[in-house]
C-alpha positions, 0 to 999 in steps of 0.5 A, a space after each residue: 131592693 131599690 126600685 126606680 118605680 114610684 111608690 104609690 102611697 094611698 092618700 087616705 082622705 082623698 083617694 082610693 086605691 085605683 086613684 093611687 095606682 093611676 097617679 103612680 102609673 102616670 109618671 112611669 116611663 118605659 125606661 123605668 120598668 125593670 127588664 125582668 118585669 118587661 120579660 115576664 110581661 112578654 112571656 105572659 102575653 105570648 103564653 096567653 095568645 098561645 093558649 087562646 090559639 091552641 084552644 081554637 082547634 084542640 078539642 071538641 070540648 073547647 068548641 062546646 064550651 064556647 058555644 055554651 058561653 055564647 048561648 048564655 049570652 052576656 054583654 055585647 062588648 064581651 067576647 070569647 077568644 080561644 
């Protein structure tokens, strides 16, 4: 199967996997992304939002877990959704 997306080939001596990914993704245009991948991304994004919204009101257990997480603390830039 031929893909219009560039292949990220790791340059063993000069870069790590993150650098190879960044180098490859810089050249990708929206038009290059296969329709199936865009559809899957939309479905997963909407699913995540739906789950987060449902968790805000569904059960007392969800609220209790959220309260426990807040009590445990963490980095100020982290947040809890859902």
